[in-house]
LUMBAFI-381124 format. One record per residue (C-alpha): residue in one letter; y, z, x negated. Coordinates in pm, whole numbers, plus 32768, in hexadecimal, padded with zeros to 4 digits. Layout:
N
AYZX ...
***
This chain:
688
M85B3E50DA8EC E863BE3A8A95B I8665E36FAAC8 L8716E289ABAF N87CAE2E6ACC9 R8725E2D7AE07 E8838E250AEEF L8898E158AE03 S873BE0DEADD1 W872BE099AF5A L8872DFEBAF4C E87D0DF13AE49 F86B2DECEAF38 N879CDE60B055 K8850DD8BAF7B R8714DCDAAF39 V86F4DCBCB0B6 L8837DC20B0D6 L8817DB19AF98 E86D8DA8FB092 A87F1DA33B170 S8866D93DB069 D873AD8BDB001 Q872BD755B05E E85C0D755B043 N85AED820B18D P85F4D774B2E7 L8746D793B36B F8726D87AB464 E863DD95DB38C R874FD970B2A1 V8826D9F0B3D5 K8723DAEDB42F F871EDB7FB2C7 G889ADBADB2F8 A884BDC6FB443 I872FDD2EB385 F8826DD9DB273 S8924DE29B384 S8812DED7B428 N8796DF78B2DB L88FADFE8B292 D891BE08CB3F8 E87EAE162B3B8 F8859E1B5B24D F89B2E23FB2C1 M8912E308B3EB V881CE3A8B302 R8873E393B192 V89E2E399B1A3 A89EDE49AB2BE A891DE581B1E8 I89FDE549B0B6 K8B39E57CB17C N8AA9E6C0B200 Q8A80E731B09D V8BE6E6F0B023 T8C74E79AB169 L8BB5E8C3B109 G8C2DE8B8AF99 Y8AE0E870AF16 A8B29E822AD99 E89C7E825AD04 K8965E6E2AC48 D8839E622ACC3 P8723E5AEABD7 S87EAE45AAB82 G891CE531AB2C F89F8E4FBAC3E T8AABE605AD23 A8ABDE5CAAEA7 L8C31E55FAE91 E8BCAE47BAD4A K8ABAE3DEAE3C L8B9EE38FAF52 N8CA5E2EDAE84 A8B92E20FADE1 I8AFBE1B1AF22 N8C56E17FAFB1 E8C9FE07DAE9F K8B4ADFEBAE97 V8B44DF99B01A R8CB0DF0FB01C G8C37DE0DAF34 L8AF3DDC1AFED V8BA2DDB5B14E T8CB5DCA7B0B4 H8B83DBEBB020 Q8AC6DBEEB18A E8C18DB6FB223 E8C22DA42B130 I8AD3D9FCB180 L8ADEDA01B2F3 K8C15D935B2F5 A8B4AD838B20C L8A1CD843B317 I8B07D80DB446 I8B7ED6DFB3B0 E8A2CD668B372 M89D1D6B4B4E5 K8AE5D5EEB55F K8A5FD4C7B496 E891CD4EDB534 G89B7D4ECB68C V89D6D66CB6C7 V8B44D6C9B6E6 I8BDCD819B6F5 L8D49D7FDB754 N8E7FD8D5B71D A8F47D926B856 S905FD853B7C7 E8F71D71CB7BB L8F34D713B92D T8F8CD5CEB9CE E904AD5CCBB31 N8F09D5A0BBF9 Q8E4DD6A6BB2E Y8F53D794BB54 E8F40D751BCCF K8DCCD781BCC1 M8DD3D8B5BBEE Q8EE3D942BCFB L8DFBD90ABE14 Y8CCDD9B5BD63 F8DD2DAE5BCF8 N8E2DDB1EBE68 T8CCADAEABF06 E8BEDDB8DBDFD V8CB9DC5DBD00 F8DD7DCF7BDBF P8CF0DDCABEC4 V8C38DE55BDA7 L8D75DEC3BCC0 T8E09E01CBCCE P8F37E052BC2F M8F7FE1A3BBA7 A90F2E218BB85 V914FE323BA67 D926BE414BAA2 F92AEE595BAB5 T91D4E5B5BBF5 R90C3E4CCBB7D R903AE501BA1F F8F9FE406B94C P8E5CE39DB9DE H8D06E3CCB938 V8CA9E294B86C A8B2CE253B883 N8A89E22AB727 K8A6CE0BEB6D1 G8B09E059B808 L8C32DF4CB7FC Y8D84DF88B88E L8ECDDEDDB8AB A8FFCDFC3B86E V911DDF3FB928 K929ADF8AB8D8 L937BDFA0B9F5 M94F1DFD3BA76 V94F7E0B9BB9A G963FE0D7BC0B F970BE115BAD7 E95DEE1AABA1A T94CFE127B94C K9361E181B9C5 L9206E14FB961 A90DDE0F9BA4A I8F7AE0C2B9E4 V8E92DFB7BA7C Q8D1ADFC2BA38 V8C84DE7AB9F1 P8B58DE6ABAF2 E89FADE86BA47 V896DDDF7BB99 L8A1BDC9DBB72 N89ABDB8FBA62 R8A72DBC8B925 F8A76DA4BB906 V8B0BD98DBA31 E8ABBD82BBA66 V8BF3D761BA96 E8B6AD61DBA90 K8A11D548BA66 K89E6D3F7BA1B K88BDD327B98F G886CD3C3B83E H89BBD499B83B S89F1D5EAB8CA T8B2CD6ACB8A7 Y8B5AD825B8C4 I8C64D929B8BE L8C34DAB7B88D L8C62DB80B9A3 E8D80DC63B8FE D8E43DB1FB8D8 V8E32DAD8BA35 I8E96DC3BBAA1 S8F9FDC25B9B4 I904BDAE4BA3A F904FDB76BB8A I9072DCD8BB3B D91C6DCF8BC00 H9112DCC5BD4C L9090DE2FBD0F F91FFDEB7BCED P92E2DE02BDFC G9442DE55BDCC H942BDEBDBC6C Q9459DDF7BB30 V9341DDC8BA3B L93D1DDD1B8DC A9289DDC3B7F8 T911CDDF8B81D S9015DE38B715 L8E92DE4CB720 F8DFFDF7FB67F R8C9BE03BB64C V8C31E185B5D6 T8AEEE205B522 R8A95E36FB586 N89A7E461B4B8 G8855E40DB548 D878BE4EBB49B L86E8E5F5B56F T86F7E76AB512 I85DAE838B5A3 V85B6E9A5B567 E842BE9AAB5A3 D8432EB28B565 E84F1EB5EB696 A844BEA3AB768 E835CEADCB86F D8311E973B8F0 L8354E860B7D0 L8352E760B8D3 M845DE7F6B994 V8540E828B861 I8502E6B9B7EE E855EE62EB951 E86A4E6DBB941 A86E1E68DB7CD V86CCE512B81F R879AE53FB954 L88ACE5E8B864 R888AE4C9B762 K899AE3FFB7FC W8A9CE514B7CF G8A59E52FB653 E8B85E552B56C T8C27E3EEB509 V8BDCE38AB3A4 R8C54E216B3B8 L8D5DE15CB487 E8D4DDFE4B46C I8E85DF36B4F8 S8EFADDCEB503 S8FD3DD62B3D4 G9142DD25B414 T9138DE35B52B D9297DEBDB594 S92EADFD7B4C2 W9339E0BEB5E8 L91DAE079B682 S9149E0BAB533 S91F6E1FEB50B V91A6E290B66A I9043E247B65A K9025E2CBB4F5 D90D1E414B55F A9010E432B6B4 L8EB5E418B5F3 M8F32E4F6B4D8 L8EDCE402B3BA D8F7BE3B6B275 N8FB1E268B1D7 S8E62E265B114 Q8DABE25CB25F I8E5AE12CB2EA Y8DE4DFD9B2A9 E8E97DEAAB315 I8DD0DD76B381 D8E40DC20B359 G8D5ADB58B446 I8C5BDBC6B537 L8C52DD39B564 D8AE4DDB2B574 A8A0FDC87B501 T88CFDD1AB5A7 C8930DC4FB6E4 F8887DB3EB633 F8735DBDAB68B K8785DB81B7F0 F87F8DA39B7C4 K86FAD930B85C L8701D7D5B7D9 S86B0D6C4B8C4 K8571D5FAB8CB T8628D4F4B7FC K8681D5CEB6F4 R8544D67BB697 H853BD5D6B559 L8628D6A4B4D2 N8555D7D8B4F2 R8420D807B422 P82F0D795B4E7 D822FD8E9B578 Y8110D927B48E Q7FC4D934B54B P7EEADA32B4B5 R7D7ED9D5B443 V7C6CDA31B530 L7B47DB01B484 K7A23DA18B479 D78B3DA85B4EC F796BDBBBB572 D789BDC0EB69C K79A4DC65B7A4 K7892DCDDB8B4 N7802DDC1B7A4 L7911DE3CB6A9 F783DDF77B63D K7714DE7DB5D7 T7806DDCAB501 I7894DEF8B449 K772ADF92B428 N76C2DE63B375 G77D3DE90B26D D7941DEFDB221 L7A2CDE31B2A7 F7B92DDEDB218 V7CADDD6DB2CA H7E0FDCF3B243 H7F1EDCCEB336 P7FDBDC0DB3A8 Y7F07DB18B2F9 E7DD9DB92B3D2 T7E07DBD4B52D F7E4EDD35B5A6 D7D9CDCF5B6DA V7C58DD6EB64C V7CD9DEC7B616 A7D48DED2B76B D7BF7DE2BB7F6 F7B49DF45B72B I7BF9E04BB7FF K7BCADF8AB934 Q7A52DF67B914 A7A39E0CFB8AD S7AF0E11CBA09 K79EBE059BAC5 D78A7E0A4BA05 P77CDE19FBAC7 Q7737E204B968 V7897E26EB8F4 L78A4E3F3B926 A7A16E431B88C I7B37E365B7E3 K7C29E41FB6FA Q7D76E36CB671 T7EC2E3BDB5D1 L7FF1E314B644 Y813AE2DEB597 R81E5E1B4B631 V8160E0DAB74E S81EADFC2B801 G8291DFF7B955 N816BDF2CBA01 S804FDFB1B91A Q7EF8DF36B97D I7E72E051B890 V7F0AE155B96F K7E93E0BBBAA6 A7D49E0A7BA24 L7D48E227B9CB G7D94E267BB2B D7C93E1A4BBB5 A7B9DE262BADF A7C0AE3B4BB66 D7BF6E31CBCC3 R7A7EE2CABC7B G7A2FE44FBC22 K7A4BE403BAAC Q7ABAE51CB9B7 V7C18E47FB930 T7CF8E536B84A V7E4BE4ACB7C4 L7F20E542B6CC V806CE4BBB70E E8191E4D7B619 L82C2E523B6EC M83B2E520B5CD A8383E3AEB56A R84EAE35BB50E F85A4E2A0B633 D844AE277B6E5 E842CE3D7B773 E849AE375B8E2 N839BE267B8EF N8295E34BB85B I82F1E47AB966 N82CBE386BA79 W8185E2E8BA34 A80E6E44CB9C5 K8145E4D9BB1F K80A2E3BCBBC3 L7F64E3DEBAF9 E7F78E558BB40 Q7F6AE4FABCC0 R7E34E431BC8C G7D79E550BBF8 V7DA3E4E8BA79 H7DC2E626B991 V7F0CE5E4B8E6 I7F66E6B3B7C7 Y80EBE6C8B78A G80E3E6B7B60A I8093E7E2B50F Y818DE8E8B4D4 G8268E894B393 L81C1E768B361 K81F2E609B3CC T80B8E535B42B H80B9E3DAB380 S7F64E399B343 K7EA6E26EB3D3 I7D41E2C1B458 T7C5FE284B580 L7B10E318B5AE V7A2DE294B6BE V78E7E377B702 R77C7E2D0B785 K7659E33BB7EB E7564E249B75B K73DCE284B7B2 N742FE3F6B7D9 K74FCE3FDB68F I7679E41FB66D K7708E308B5A1 R7865E2FAB527 Y7954E1D9B519 L7A99E1D9B47A H7BE8E107B446 L7CB7E16FB331 G7DFFE0C9B2EC T7F58E0A8B223 G801BE067B34C N806BE0D6B4B0 Y7F9DE07AB5DD N80A5DF94B65C D8066DE3EB6DA Q81ADDDBDB6BB T820BDE1EB546 A80ABDDC0B4EA R8132DC53B501 I8239DC7FB3FE Y81DADDA5B31E T80BDDD65B214 D7FBCDE7BB254 M7E4FDEB5B1E9 G7D49DF54B2C5 L7BC8DFAAB297 F7AB8DFC8B393 T799FE099B308 A785DE146B39D R7818E1F6B24C E7784E35FB298 S786EE3FEB190 F799AE35BB22C G793BE3D1B375 A78ECE53DB322 D7A3BE55AB273 A7AF4E4B9B38E S7A53E5D0B484 N7AE1E6D1B38B F7C31E64AB387 F7C55E63BB4F4 N7BD5E7A1B50C M7CC8E7FFB42A V7DEDE75DB4D4 S7D80E7D2B63D G7D3DE93AB5DC F7DDFEA50B4EB A7D4CE9D0B3BD T7E3EE9F5B263 A7D46E919B1B2 V7C5CE80BB1D9 H7B17E7C8B10B T7AC6E67BB0BE N79F3E5AAAFE2 V7A69E446AFEE L7BC5E46AB0A6 T7D02E4F9B00F V7DEDE5ABB0E8 A7F4BE608B0B8 P7FE9E6FCB082 F7EA8E7A9B00C N7E2BE6E0AEF8 L7EB5E593AEF1 R7FB5E5E2ADDC Q7EA3E679AD07 R7DC1E53CAD43 F7EB4E462ACB7 Y7F00E533AB8C Q7D7CE542AB47 L7D6CE3C8AB4C I7EA1E3A7AA7E D7E2CE493A977 A7CD8E3DAA95E E7D96E2ABA8F0 I7E70E386A805 E7D34E3EEA765 A7C92E297A763 A7DDBE222A6A3 K7DE1E32BA5A2 A7C6CE2E7A55E G7CF0E160A50A K7C3FE0F5A642 K7CE8E000A749 A7DB4E0C7A85A K7E6BE02BA952 I7EFFE097AAA9 T7F7BDFA3ABB2 A8025E009ACF9 K80CCDF9BAE26 M81B3E06CAF02 N82DEE079AFE2 S83A5E179AF08 L8387E232ADBC V846CE369ADB0 D838FE49CAD71 I83FBE544AC36 E82BAE5DAABC0 M820AE4A6ABF6 I8315E3D7AB27 E82EBE4DCAA21 K8159E48FAA15 L8197E327AA21 Y8275E357A8E3 E8187E41FA82B A807FE30AA86C S815AE218A7F8 R819BE2CDA6B7 A803FE306A687 G800AE170A695 V7F8BE141A7EF Q8008DFFAA87D I80AEE032A9DD R8109DEFAAAC1 L81ADDF62AC12 V8217DEB1AD4A V8316DF8CAE01 R83CCDED3AEFE G84DFDFD6AF51 I8564E0F2AE8E C84EAE145AD2A T8590E252AC60 L84BEE20BAB37 V8559E17EAA10 P8468E073A979 G8476DFC4A818 V850DE0F6A768 E84A8E11AA601 G83DDE258A5C9 L83D4E2A2A732 S8369E188A819 E8340E04FA741 N81FFE016A7CA I8268E00EA924 R82E6DED9AA08 V8340DEFFAB4C K83A0DDDBAC48 S83FBDDB8ADC5 I8390DCB2AEA7 V8459DC46AFC0 G83F0DB3DB0B6 E839ADABCB213 F82CBDBDEB244 L8330DD5FB1F5 E8249DDD4B0DC H81B6DF22B159 S805BDF5DB0DF R800BE071AFDB I7F08E017AECD Y7EB2E0D3AD9E I7DC6E05FAC89 F7D45E109AB62 H7C93E03EAA39 N7B8AE186AA12 D7B0EE0FAA8C3 G7AAADFB9A976 D7A0AE050AAB2 R7B3EDFF9AB7F K7BADE0FBAC98 V7C6CE060ADA9 F7D14E13BAEBF L7DD6E0F4AFEA S7ECAE1ECB09A S7FC2E23CB192 A80A0E2EFB075 D81A8E290AF93 W81F7E33AAE62 M830EE3F7AF03 S8323E56FAF28 R8324E563B0B1 N81D5E4B2B092 L8130E59CAF9E N81BAE6D9B00C R8223E6E7B166 R8153E5E4B219 I7FD4E5C6B286 E7F96E49BB1DD L7E2EE3EEB171 M7DB9E335B043 F7C59E283B052 P7B97E1D6AF4A V7B24E076AF8B E79A6E098AF23 D791DDF28AF6D P7949DE58AE48 L799ADD0FAEE8 I7AC0DDB1AF9F S7B2FDE7CAE71 E7B42DD3BADB1 R7BF8DC81AEEB I7D02DD7AAEBD N7D15DD7DAD4B R7D67DC01AD67 I7E60DC40AE72 M7F0ADD30AD63 S7EFBDC39AC59 L7F96DB2FAD3A Y80C2DC28AD8E L80E4DC57ABFD K80EADAD2ABDD D81E7DA95ACD6 N830AD9EDAC56 V83B3D95CAD9F K840CDA86AE66 S83F6DB92AD40 W8514DC64ACB9 Q84D5DD07AB5C L8578DE7AAB4F N864BDEA6AA21 S868FDFE5A93C D87E6DFFEA9EB G8784DFF4AB41 S87CBDE91AB8D Y86C9DD9DAC07 S86AFDC3AAB72 K85E9DB08ABEA K856ADA4BAAD4 A85CCD8CBAACC L8491D7EFAAD7 K8460D70FA9AD K844DD582A9E4 D82C5D579A9CA E827ED6DBAA48 K8191D6F7AB69 R821BD794AC92 V8173D8B6AD10 H81DDD921AE83 A8104DA4CAED0 Q812DDA6EB03B E80E7D8F2B076 L7FBAD8FBAFA9 L7F38DA10B07F K7F65D946B1AC S7E7ED84FB133 L7D87D913B072 D7DCBD825AF49 Y7DBCD955AE64 L7C4CD95BAE7A D7B78D8A9AD92 S7A70D80DAEA3 E7A39D7F6AFEB S78FFD8ABAFDE F79B0D9CBAF5F S7A8DD9D3B053 E798DD9C2B17B A78CBDAD4B0C9 L7A09DBAAB0FD V7A32DB5EB25A F78EDDBB0B2C6 R77A8DC33B21A N766FDCA4B287 K7584DDB2B1D9 E74FDDCB8B0E5 V762DDC47B03B 
***
């Protein structure tokens, strides 16, 4: 069976991110940010994927993966691919810095300072920087210091007496990386903090000669290894694992190009690295610094204007429950405000008729209104249960902190389920109305995070359907008790029956195709890597099912292969917003079935996570989602087509071809045929 390599597919995704940094249609500083996103993505890739593969190589693991690569072959292929991408990034960032200069935003090198600027930086160094710095000498009594994951350091080559010595100086994270040198009307000049330190580095070593300096940065294994069988208290185990993450094995060294050979050799030996793990950077080392770069008010045109989400019309903020009871409500973030989700939980926390609130939380923002509302609800005596996933990668510490605070306020906090990661997105509100119990739900494809909801595309459904409410109660009883299965009618739950449900839906399309009927599957997800699911899609393609997929990131399925996947087309969309929603649509012999889910087609989602998929039963909402999917498939501005060799290509527009930019059209609702239709989607009463 033909399968593309997972890691190389991910690198192709990050390449698409990088190419957004050179897309002239993006505002200048949006392009700079895409360069920063590329670097941030690459950091995580090394911390997790490369670290895992390196461990396999160290252990002598020689088995081939489904794509035919051994661990060593993967490592070599990754090394070659990353070096090419990093070189491309350096070229792009240099070009962007030149463009920034033309716009009056100048980043100087140390050698470019004028005499007046030099004196100003000397004063800044002496008063602001010098007191913070701590030089760390390395000799036979003082070993090479611990270098923090992703921290910036200056290596200093010194002549001490008649001997060459090494010292390390950390570039302080508490100070701005971009130091303002000069500011005039319409013109701002900066220099990097490490350059300021390097200019005056001799102040730290009086009486000794500084022979050379170099900037470097290490990336460490950042994946948590939790042995749950031996964990009496999972919370304590994860807290300790997070604390130890900074000590993980070094997997990558980034160092300034042109570094003194002695310095390079000493650092390499101290960190026990081979040449394949060392990346020489020509330019700014760690471009994630641009996330914190703040443009002056006069330069805001260099950024994309902040998008203001639509506020749902006729949505009664005073009584959200009445609105939801009148009919299912669909929200599409960030095009429609996430505030409605927060308001749903806030109102539930205050409503005297609400008896209980139950919610799963995977990633939330640091100052979450939802978490505050849950605590408020518990203060008011309501039964509040929160299932928090402690092992949400790189958010573990944040989740532990707010989970403890919720416990202190009387919330029943469940710290995950043994052996499974909870990734589902569901909120259940139990309300007493006229001596009867009424259940209200929010189900979504994305996290309950007000910050990411501004930049991630996700979908949510509010409903008061009794069938959904009954299933939700069964679901929460399962996750809070000892149940090893869950019995539901409309909701599908991984790892219990989600895979089987997908197989049933695909099999129905296969049977339709074999019977000569129209058969079609349209799906959108973040990643597609599950081997069994790919085999099932190949089977469907061979039967004649037309399959159209929008996969933002990793896709190991090989499309367009005669006799295997000639009926499958895969595209990826990378744009202003990160495509995060999971949509699954099946033609079903003309009676279309539309589902939303928290799950991708990955083995981890289907086998090792608590995930939810839910049907969209309202015909108008179903039609709207179908139109959104059609729009994604028609996009010819931010779309990349997956080729059979694993590369992606962007189709050039013909002279008279109409531009279809899905995200821009979704901002404006122009993809809907009529105003009346859009109004009906936003709010409906029982008569609609």
